Backbone atoms as SQL, in Angstrom:
CREATE TABLE atoms (id INTEGER PRIMARY KEY, chain TEXT, resi INTEGER, resn TEXT, atom TEXT, x REAL, y REAL, z REAL);
INSERT INTO atoms VALUES
  (1, 'A', 1, 'MET', 'N', 117.531, 41.812, 149.260),
  (2, 'A', 1, 'MET', 'CA', 118.142, 42.051, 148.023),
  (3, 'A', 1, 'MET', 'C', 117.272, 42.963, 147.112),
  (4, 'A', 2, 'ALA', 'N', 117.902, 43.921, 146.396),
  (5, 'A', 2, 'ALA', 'CA', 117.118, 44.800, 145.655),
  (6, 'A', 2, 'ALA', 'C', 116.705, 44.180, 144.265),
  (7, 'A', 3, 'ARG', 'N', 115.626, 44.613, 143.703),
  (8, 'A', 3, 'ARG', 'CA', 115.209, 44.144, 142.371),
  (9, 'A', 3, 'ARG', 'C', 116.062, 44.722, 141.406),
  (10, 'A', 4, 'ASN', 'N', 116.392, 43.884, 140.430),
  (11, 'A', 4, 'ASN', 'CA', 117.284, 44.370, 139.337),
  (12, 'A', 4, 'ASN', 'C', 116.394, 44.986, 138.221),
  (13, 'A', 5, 'GLU', 'N', 116.554, 46.322, 138.042),
  (14, 'A', 5, 'GLU', 'CA', 115.650, 47.036, 137.120),
  (15, 'A', 5, 'GLU', 'C', 116.144, 46.883, 135.670),
  (16, 'A', 6, 'LEU', 'N', 117.292, 46.367, 135.468),
  (17, 'A', 6, 'LEU', 'CA', 117.760, 46.100, 134.084),
  (18, 'A', 6, 'LEU', 'C', 117.001, 44.925, 133.460),
  (19, 'A', 7, 'ARG', 'N', 116.610, 43.917, 134.268),
  (20, 'A', 7, 'ARG', 'CA', 115.831, 42.739, 133.866),
  (21, 'A', 7, 'ARG', 'C', 114.482, 42.710, 134.660),
  (22, 'A', 8, 'PRO', 'N', 113.450, 43.497, 134.212),
  (23, 'A', 8, 'PRO', 'CA', 112.263, 43.565, 135.002),
  (24, 'A', 8, 'PRO', 'C', 111.406, 42.328, 134.610),
  (25, 'A', 9, 'VAL', 'N', 110.504, 41.920, 135.469),
  (26, 'A', 9, 'VAL', 'CA', 109.450, 40.956, 135.200),
  (27, 'A', 9, 'VAL', 'C', 108.284, 41.514, 134.388),
  (28, 'A', 10, 'VAL', 'N', 107.994, 40.884, 133.225),
  (29, 'A', 10, 'VAL', 'CA', 106.947, 41.434, 132.411),
  (30, 'A', 10, 'VAL', 'C', 105.818, 40.386, 132.162),
  (31, 'A', 11, 'LYS', 'N', 104.678, 40.832, 131.888),
  (32, 'A', 11, 'LYS', 'CA', 103.505, 39.919, 131.673),
  (33, 'A', 11, 'LYS', 'C', 103.325, 39.851, 130.130),
  (34, 'A', 12, 'LEU', 'N', 103.182, 38.706, 129.555),
  (35, 'A', 12, 'LEU', 'CA', 102.862, 38.464, 128.162),
  (36, 'A', 12, 'LEU', 'C', 101.402, 37.989, 127.999),
  (37, 'A', 13, 'ARG', 'N', 100.544, 38.792, 127.295),
  (38, 'A', 13, 'ARG', 'CA', 99.195, 38.420, 127.136),
  (39, 'A', 13, 'ARG', 'C', 98.948, 37.943, 125.689),
  (40, 'A', 14, 'SER', 'N', 98.127, 36.909, 125.613),
  (41, 'A', 14, 'SER', 'CA', 97.793, 36.394, 124.270),
  (42, 'A', 14, 'SER', 'C', 96.974, 37.397, 123.411),
  (43, 'A', 15, 'THR', 'N', 97.289, 37.417, 122.072),
  (44, 'A', 15, 'THR', 'CA', 96.574, 38.271, 121.243),
  (45, 'A', 15, 'THR', 'C', 95.333, 37.529, 120.657),
  (46, 'A', 16, 'ALA', 'N', 95.146, 36.317, 121.060),
  (47, 'A', 16, 'ALA', 'CA', 93.948, 35.580, 120.549),
  (48, 'A', 16, 'ALA', 'C', 92.772, 35.936, 121.361),
  (49, 'A', 17, 'GLY', 'N', 92.786, 36.802, 122.373),
  (50, 'A', 17, 'GLY', 'CA', 91.650, 37.184, 123.106),
  (51, 'A', 17, 'GLY', 'C', 91.147, 36.289, 124.207),
  (52, 'A', 18, 'THR', 'N', 92.038, 35.265, 124.595),
  (53, 'A', 18, 'THR', 'CA', 91.596, 34.325, 125.566),
  (54, 'A', 18, 'THR', 'C', 92.002, 34.824, 127.012),
  (55, 'A', 19, 'GLY', 'N', 92.835, 35.768, 127.151),
  (56, 'A', 19, 'GLY', 'CA', 93.169, 36.277, 128.433),
  (57, 'A', 19, 'GLY', 'C', 94.329, 35.468, 129.089),
  (58, 'A', 20, 'HIS', 'N', 94.855, 34.548, 128.417),
  (59, 'A', 20, 'HIS', 'CA', 95.854, 33.714, 128.954),
  (60, 'A', 20, 'HIS', 'C', 97.256, 34.545, 129.092),
  (61, 'A', 21, 'THR', 'N', 97.990, 34.379, 130.059),
  (62, 'A', 21, 'THR', 'CA', 99.257, 35.233, 130.224),
  (63, 'A', 21, 'THR', 'C', 100.404, 34.292, 130.546),
  (64, 'A', 22, 'TYR', 'N', 101.556, 34.704, 130.179),
  (65, 'A', 22, 'TYR', 'CA', 102.851, 34.123, 130.617),
  (66, 'A', 22, 'TYR', 'C', 103.596, 35.229, 131.367),
  (67, 'A', 23, 'VAL', 'N', 104.408, 34.864, 132.270),
  (68, 'A', 23, 'VAL', 'CA', 105.402, 35.828, 132.944),
  (69, 'A', 23, 'VAL', 'C', 106.755, 35.472, 132.625),
  (70, 'A', 24, 'THR', 'N', 107.595, 36.483, 132.247),
  (71, 'A', 24, 'THR', 'CA', 109.033, 36.233, 131.980),
  (72, 'A', 24, 'THR', 'C', 109.724, 37.467, 132.328),
  (73, 'A', 25, 'ARG', 'N', 111.145, 37.403, 132.066),
  (74, 'A', 25, 'ARG', 'CA', 112.005, 38.558, 132.299),
  (75, 'A', 25, 'ARG', 'C', 112.567, 39.021, 131.002),
  (76, 'A', 26, 'LYS', 'N', 112.869, 40.385, 130.834),
  (77, 'A', 26, 'LYS', 'CA', 113.512, 40.800, 129.652),
  (78, 'A', 26, 'LYS', 'C', 114.583, 41.746, 129.963),
  (79, 'A', 27, 'ASN', 'N', 115.631, 41.850, 129.056),
  (80, 'A', 27, 'ASN', 'CA', 116.596, 42.803, 129.224),
  (81, 'A', 27, 'ASN', 'C', 116.287, 44.114, 128.631),
  (82, 'A', 28, 'ARG', 'N', 116.166, 45.112, 129.387),
  (83, 'A', 28, 'ARG', 'CA', 115.697, 46.486, 128.937),
  (84, 'A', 28, 'ARG', 'C', 116.783, 47.052, 127.982),
  (85, 'A', 29, 'ARG', 'N', 118.025, 46.749, 128.181),
  (86, 'A', 29, 'ARG', 'CA', 119.049, 47.262, 127.215),
  (87, 'A', 29, 'ARG', 'C', 118.931, 46.677, 125.879),
  (88, 'A', 30, 'ASN', 'N', 118.653, 45.343, 125.743),
  (89, 'A', 30, 'ASN', 'CA', 118.603, 44.779, 124.380),
  (90, 'A', 30, 'ASN', 'C', 117.199, 44.955, 123.847),
  (91, 'A', 31, 'ASP', 'N', 116.102, 44.917, 124.585),
  (92, 'A', 31, 'ASP', 'CA', 114.712, 45.042, 124.130),
  (93, 'A', 31, 'ASP', 'C', 114.083, 46.303, 124.794),
  (94, 'A', 32, 'PRO', 'N', 114.336, 47.473, 124.364),
  (95, 'A', 32, 'PRO', 'CA', 113.668, 48.599, 125.028),
  (96, 'A', 32, 'PRO', 'C', 112.112, 48.741, 124.587),
  (97, 'A', 33, 'ASP', 'N', 111.785, 48.198, 123.437),
  (98, 'A', 33, 'ASP', 'CA', 110.348, 48.261, 123.040),
  (99, 'A', 33, 'ASP', 'C', 109.605, 47.138, 123.698),
  (100, 'A', 34, 'ARG', 'N', 108.229, 47.059, 123.394),
  (101, 'A', 34, 'ARG', 'CA', 107.401, 46.008, 123.828),
  (102, 'A', 34, 'ARG', 'C', 107.869, 44.671, 123.216),
  (103, 'A', 35, 'LEU', 'N', 107.886, 43.642, 124.043),
  (104, 'A', 35, 'LEU', 'CA', 108.263, 42.359, 123.710),
  (105, 'A', 35, 'LEU', 'C', 107.195, 41.593, 122.916),
  (106, 'A', 36, 'THR', 'N', 107.430, 40.845, 121.925),
  (107, 'A', 36, 'THR', 'CA', 106.401, 40.054, 121.276),
  (108, 'A', 36, 'THR', 'C', 107.071, 38.685, 121.064),
  (109, 'A', 37, 'LEU', 'N', 106.417, 37.575, 121.513),
  (110, 'A', 37, 'LEU', 'CA', 106.858, 36.281, 121.388),
  (111, 'A', 37, 'LEU', 'C', 105.745, 35.336, 120.857),
  (112, 'A', 38, 'ARG', 'N', 106.104, 34.401, 120.098),
  (113, 'A', 38, 'ARG', 'CA', 105.106, 33.410, 119.639),
  (114, 'A', 38, 'ARG', 'C', 105.191, 32.240, 120.563),
  (115, 'A', 39, 'LYS', 'N', 104.149, 31.975, 121.335),
  (116, 'A', 39, 'LYS', 'CA', 104.079, 30.961, 122.341),
  (117, 'A', 39, 'LYS', 'C', 102.748, 30.201, 122.210),
  (118, 'A', 40, 'TYR', 'N', 102.770, 29.074, 123.011),
  (119, 'A', 40, 'TYR', 'CA', 101.594, 28.224, 122.884),
  (120, 'A', 40, 'TYR', 'C', 100.512, 28.678, 123.836),
  (121, 'A', 41, 'ASP', 'N', 99.207, 28.760, 123.274),
  (122, 'A', 41, 'ASP', 'CA', 98.049, 29.194, 124.052),
  (123, 'A', 41, 'ASP', 'C', 97.213, 28.008, 124.298),
  (124, 'A', 42, 'PRO', 'N', 97.179, 27.462, 125.519),
  (125, 'A', 42, 'PRO', 'CA', 96.352, 26.186, 125.794),
  (126, 'A', 42, 'PRO', 'C', 94.863, 26.378, 125.622),
  (127, 'A', 43, 'VAL', 'N', 94.401, 27.533, 125.649),
  (128, 'A', 43, 'VAL', 'CA', 92.902, 27.705, 125.518),
  (129, 'A', 43, 'VAL', 'C', 92.485, 27.446, 124.056),
  (130, 'A', 44, 'VAL', 'N', 93.204, 27.965, 123.131),
  (131, 'A', 44, 'VAL', 'CA', 92.881, 27.735, 121.685),
  (132, 'A', 44, 'VAL', 'C', 93.722, 26.577, 121.179),
  (133, 'A', 45, 'ARG', 'N', 94.647, 26.047, 121.920),
  (134, 'A', 45, 'ARG', 'CA', 95.518, 24.898, 121.608),
  (135, 'A', 45, 'ARG', 'C', 96.301, 24.973, 120.279),
  (136, 'A', 46, 'ARG', 'N', 96.913, 26.191, 120.256),
  (137, 'A', 46, 'ARG', 'CA', 97.858, 26.427, 119.135),
  (138, 'A', 46, 'ARG', 'C', 98.779, 27.595, 119.495),
  (139, 'A', 47, 'HIS', 'N', 99.795, 27.816, 118.706),
  (140, 'A', 47, 'HIS', 'CA', 100.778, 28.899, 118.984),
  (141, 'A', 47, 'HIS', 'C', 100.143, 30.204, 118.376),
  (142, 'A', 48, 'VAL', 'N', 100.256, 31.202, 119.219),
  (143, 'A', 48, 'VAL', 'CA', 99.761, 32.571, 118.851),
  (144, 'A', 48, 'VAL', 'C', 100.806, 33.629, 119.327),
  (145, 'A', 49, 'LEU', 'N', 100.619, 34.827, 118.898),
  (146, 'A', 49, 'LEU', 'CA', 101.546, 35.884, 119.261),
  (147, 'A', 49, 'LEU', 'C', 101.136, 36.353, 120.657),
  (148, 'A', 50, 'TYR', 'N', 102.148, 36.544, 121.540),
  (149, 'A', 50, 'TYR', 'CA', 101.978, 37.135, 122.889),
  (150, 'A', 50, 'TYR', 'C', 102.681, 38.462, 122.843),
  (151, 'A', 51, 'ARG', 'N', 102.011, 39.524, 123.402),
  (152, 'A', 51, 'ARG', 'CA', 102.576, 40.800, 123.518),
  (153, 'A', 51, 'ARG', 'C', 102.802, 41.212, 124.994),
  (154, 'A', 52, 'GLU', 'N', 103.803, 41.982, 125.229),
  (155, 'A', 52, 'GLU', 'CA', 104.000, 42.476, 126.590),
  (156, 'A', 52, 'GLU', 'C', 102.915, 43.507, 126.914),
  (157, 'A', 53, 'GLU', 'N', 102.446, 43.486, 128.158),
  (158, 'A', 53, 'GLU', 'CA', 101.524, 44.477, 128.599),
  (159, 'A', 53, 'GLU', 'C', 102.163, 45.253, 129.774),
  (160, 'A', 54, 'ARG', 'N', 101.770, 46.535, 129.826),
  (161, 'A', 54, 'ARG', 'CA', 102.408, 47.455, 130.834),
  (162, 'A', 54, 'ARG', 'C', 101.456, 47.526, 132.031);
């Protein structure tokens, strides 16, 4: 089966500088810009901002 390019797999990296990442999918039609989500970083043990990396 072919990969769906409308919902690509993206990596989210922590902005706290810990190097922790999450992997998720995003809809390119609804979110054409870089995705930013507030998620839990287990290294610093609190919620921080995660940004999509290319």
